[in-house]
N, C-alpha and C positions, 0 to 999 in steps of 0.2 A: 504494500500500500504506500502511496505517496502522500506528501504533505500538501499537495496542490489541490486546493478547494475551488471548484467551479460552480458558479450559480447559473443555471439554465432558466431562461424566462421565455415561456411560450404559452399562449392561451389555448393552443391545440394540444390537448392532453396526449394524444397518440404520438405526435411529433416530439413533444417534450420527453415522453417516456423512452422513445427510440433513441434519441440523442443521449439522454442520461445513461441508458443501458450501454451504449457504445463507449461512452467516456469511462464508465465504471469498469468495463472489460479491459480498458487500457490502464487501469489502476488509479484513476482519479477519484477523489472524494467529491460527490456531486449533490447539490441541493437543487430543488426545482421550485420555481414560483410560477403560479398559473395566470398571473396578470401583473400589470404595471404597479399597482398599489402594493401587491404582495412582494414584489421585487424591491421596491423602495423601503418597505418595512424591514425586509431581511437585510438590506444594505446598511440600515441605520443601527443594526446590532453588531457587536463585536463577536467574532473576528471578521474582518473584511475578507471576502473571497479572493483567491489568487487571480481569477479571471472571470469575466462575464460573457455569457453567450446569450444573445437576445434576439427575438423577433422584433420588428419595428411596429407592426400593427397589433397592438395589445388593447385589452379593455382596462378601464379605470386609470390609465396613464399610458401614453404611447411609449414606444421603445426609445425615442429620442429623449424624452423626459427622464427615463430610467438611466440612460447613458450620461446625460448631463448631471444628474444627481450623483451617480457613482463617481464620475470624474471630479465633482466638487469635493468629495471625500478623499479620493485617491487619484490624483491627476495622471499617474502613470499606469493605472489599472488596464491590463489588456482587455479589449472589448472585441468580440466577434459577432457580427450580425448575420443571422440566418434567415 
């Protein structure tokens, strides 16, 4: 197991589950948020994930809002848009 924690954000449960499963198979510690508000809530808690993987079209806060919030907390956080 690795110390790399990845937050996956996607309101499509099937897509989020597939991506999380693939990342876990590669040894990453993965958390899933099902909407933008959930992602922002998770990001506001310690510890900060090592990377963010997000869809841009989310409910309750779009992906750009999530990215801006994440970068306000950690400017160099790697962000991957799916």
